[in-house]
C-alpha positions in Angstrom: 0.0 0.0 0.0 2.9 2.3 0.7 4.1 1.7 -2.7 0.7 2.5 -4.1 0.5 5.7 -2.1 3.9 6.7 -3.5 2.7 6.0 -7.0 -0.5 8.1 -6.4 1.7 10.9 -5.0 3.9 10.7 -8.0 0.8 10.9 -10.2 -0.4 14.0 -8.3 3.0 15.6 -8.8 2.8 14.9 -12.5 -0.7 16.5 -12.6 0.7 19.5 -10.7 3.5 19.8 -13.2 1.0 19.7 -16.0 -1.0 22.5 -14.3 2.2 24.5 -14.0 2.9 24.0 -17.7 -0.7 25.2 -18.5 -0.1 28.3 -16.4 3.2 28.9 -18.2 1.4 28.6 -21.5 -1.2 31.2 -20.4 1.5 33.5 -19.2 3.4 33.3 -22.6 0.1 33.9 -24.4 -0.6 37.0 -22.4 2.8 38.4 -23.1 2.4 37.8 -26.8 -1.0 39.4 -26.8 0.4 42.5 -24.9 3.3 42.7 -27.4 0.9 42.5 -30.3 -1.3 45.2 -28.8 1.7 47.5 -28.2 2.9 46.9 -31.7 -0.5 47.7 -33.2 -0.7 50.9 -31.1 2.8 52.0 -32.2 1.8 51.4 -35.9 -1.4 53.5 -35.4 0.7 56.3 -33.8 3.2 56.2 -36.7 0.4 56.3 -39.3 -1.1 59.2 -37.5 2.1 61.2 -37.5 3.3 60.1 -41.0 0.2 59.3 -43.1 1.3 57.1 -46.0 -0.4 59.2 -48.8 1.3 62.3 -47.5 4.8 61.0 -47.1 6.3 62.2 -50.4 5.2 65.8 -49.7 6.5 65.5 -46.2 9.8 64.1 -47.3 10.3 67.0 -49.8 9.4 69.6 -47.2 11.7 68.2 -44.6 14.7 68.0 -47.1 14.2 71.5 -48.2 13.7 73.1 -44.8 16.7 71.1 -43.5 19.0 72.7 -46.1 17.5 76.1 -45.5 17.7 75.9 -41.7 21.3 74.8 -41.7 22.4 78.0 -43.5 21.4 80.4 -40.7 23.7 79.1 -37.9 26.5 78.1 -40.2 26.7 81.2 -42.3 28.6 83.4 -39.7 31.3 80.7 -39.5 31.7 80.7 -43.2 31.9 84.5 -43.4 34.6 84.6 -40.7 36.6 81.5 -41.5 36.2 80.9 -45.2 35.7 84.4 -46.5 37.9 86.1 -43.9 35.5 88.9 -43.1 35.7 91.4 -40.2 33.0 91.1 -37.5 31.1 94.1 -39.1 31.1 92.5 -42.5 30.1 89.1 -41.1 26.9 90.7 -39.7 26.2 92.5 -43.0 26.7 89.5 -45.2 24.9 87.1 -42.9 21.9 89.3 -42.9 22.0 89.9 -46.7 22.4 86.2 -47.7 19.8 85.0 -45.2 17.3 87.7 -46.4 18.0 86.8 -50.0 17.1 83.2 -49.3 13.8 83.9 -47.8 13.0 86.7 -50.3 13.6 84.2 -53.1 11.2 81.8 -51.3 8.5 84.5 -51.0 8.7 85.4 -54.7 9.3 81.8 -56.0 6.1 80.5 -54.3 4.0 82.2 -57.0 6.0 80.6 -59.8 6.0 77.1 -58.1 2.3 77.4 -57.6 1.7 78.1 -61.3 4.0 75.3 -62.2 2.1 72.9 -60.0 -1.2 73.8 -61.8 0.4 73.2 -65.2 2.7 70.2 -64.5 1.1 68.6 -61.5 2.3 68.4 -58.0 4.6 65.4 -58.4 6.5 66.8 -61.4 6.8 70.1 -59.7 8.1 68.4 -56.5 10.7 66.6 -58.6 11.8 69.7 -60.4 12.2 71.8 -57.2 14.1 69.0 -55.4 16.4 68.7 -58.3 17.1 72.4 -57.9 17.7 71.9 -54.2 20.3 69.2 -54.9 22.2 71.4 -57.4 22.0 74.6 -55.4 22.9 73.1 -52.1 25.9 71.5 -53.8 26.9 74.9 -55.3 26.6 76.4 -51.8 29.1 73.9 -50.5 31.8 74.9 -52.9 31.2 78.7 -53.4 33.7 81.0 -51.8 32.5 84.5 -53.0 29.9 86.3 -50.9 28.1 87.9 -53.8 27.8 84.6 -55.7 26.6 82.8 -52.6 23.9 85.4 -52.1 22.7 84.8 -55.7 22.8 81.0 -55.2 20.7 81.2 -52.0 18.2 83.6 -53.7 17.6 81.0 -56.4 17.6 78.2 -53.8 14.7 80.0 -52.0 12.8 80.4 -55.3 13.3 76.7 -55.9 11.6 75.7 -52.7 9.0 72.9 -52.9 6.8 74.6 -50.2 3.7 75.1 -52.4 4.2 72.0 -54.4 4.5 69.8 -51.3 1.4 71.3 -49.7 -0.5 71.0 -53.0 0.5 67.3 -53.2 -0.6 66.6 -49.6 -3.9 68.4 -49.8 -4.9 67.0 -53.2 -4.8 63.6 -51.6 -7.0 64.6 -48.7 -10.5 63.1 -49.2 -12.4 65.2 -46.7 -12.1 68.1 -44.2 -10.6 65.9 -41.5 -7.9 64.6 -43.8 -7.3 68.2 -45.0 -6.6 69.2 -41.4 -4.4 66.2 -41.0 -2.5 67.1 -44.1 -1.8 70.6 -42.9 -0.6 69.2 -39.6 1.7 66.7 -41.5 3.2 69.6 -43.5 3.7 71.7 -40.4 5.4 68.8 -38.7 7.8 68.4 -41.6 8.6 72.1 -41.5 9.4 72.3 -37.8 11.2 69.0 -37.8 13.5 70.2 -40.6 14.3 73.4 -38.8 14.9 71.7 -35.5 17.2 69.0 -37.0 19.1 71.6 -39.1 20.0 73.6 -36.1 21.1 70.5 -34.1 23.2 69.2 -36.9 25.1 72.4 -37.3 25.6 72.7 -33.6 27.0 69.2 -33.2 28.8 68.6 -36.5 30.2 71.9 -37.8 33.5 71.4 -36.1 33.9 68.0 -37.7 32.3 68.5 -41.1 32.7 72.2 -41.8 30.8 74.3 -44.3 31.6 71.9 -47.2 30.5 68.7 -45.4 27.3 70.1 -44.0 26.1 71.5 -47.3 27.0 68.4 -49.1 25.0 66.5 -46.5 21.9 68.7 -47.1 22.3 68.1 -50.9 22.4 64.3 -50.2 19.2 64.5 -48.1 17.5 66.5 -50.9 18.7 63.8 -53.4 17.3 61.0 -51.2 14.0 62.9 -51.0 14.1 63.3 -54.8 14.5 59.5 -55.3 11.8 58.8 -52.7 9.3 61.1 -54.4 10.1 59.6 -57.8 9.5 56.1 -56.6 6.7 56.4 -54.1 4.6 59.4 -55.1 1.6 58.8 -57.3 0.9 61.1 -60.3 -2.2 63.3 -60.3 -4.0 61.1 -62.8 -3.4 58.0 -60.7 -5.4 59.4 -57.8 -8.3 60.4 -59.9 -8.1 64.2 -59.5 -11.1 65.1 -61.7 -13.0 68.4 -61.4 -16.3 67.0 -60.4 -18.4 69.1 -58.0 -16.9 67.3 -55.0 -13.4 67.6 -56.6 -13.8 71.3 -57.2 -14.9 71.7 -53.5 -11.8 69.8 -52.4 -9.7 72.1 -54.6 -11.2 75.2 -52.9 -10.5 73.6 -49.5 -6.9 72.8 -50.6 -6.3 76.4 -51.7 -7.6 77.6 -48.3 -5.3 75.1 -46.7 -2.3 76.6 -48.6 -3.0 79.9 -46.9 -3.3 78.3 -43.5 0.0 76.3 -44.1 1.8 79.4 -45.3 0.7 81.2 -42.2 2.1 78.5 -40.0 5.4 78.3 -41.9 8.5 80.0 -40.4 9.7 80.7 -43.9 6.5 82.3 -45.0 6.5 84.5 -41.9 9.4 86.4 -43.4 
């Protein structure tokens, strides 16, 4: 009988071990469910901040504003170190070149908007980004203040500001998406400005004027490739001037005014 009790005890131990295994399985299942829920929430958050249909316009905006933003903190170093200016001339040329850049943007927006109407938002984005690549590269190698002023004037005029916002808002299907598109554009603007300042502060000593401006040209080139590959043409998204399409166009034009008002560059 003692042997039998021992066998029964052993059986009970086996059943306990089985229960432990079942508990372990439930615990692993709970962890997997929590991980899946967290992953799903992170994806929803990413899609909210970076809506897939708006990404080409956001990428173009970020690349352009990054290059523009890097000029302001780096320019005094270039004037003093590369051009050998006195402190008084550093202040004068820094103000003149920076003003030329933003004046070019203010004037160029009209031309870019007209180009967007004629060529479509995607083609206009590609053209302006190609201009950014070329002009940011010229900025890196130029050593004459007057020539640099002219280059940055044209760089401002080549800004994809209007084309990017046009691309985003044309793909908004209702007022809620229009607001989301303006927010996405504003996020790209501010992120470009913030990153530009940080990069100059951290990397100017190591990369110098040449390296930083070539970096901005590379970022613009990456955005150019991204837009060329990912962005859909206007015909592909069915932009027809039906009654609802005309209404969305009016909302988009109103959104351009809102976006420009929120833009640091447009506040010039």
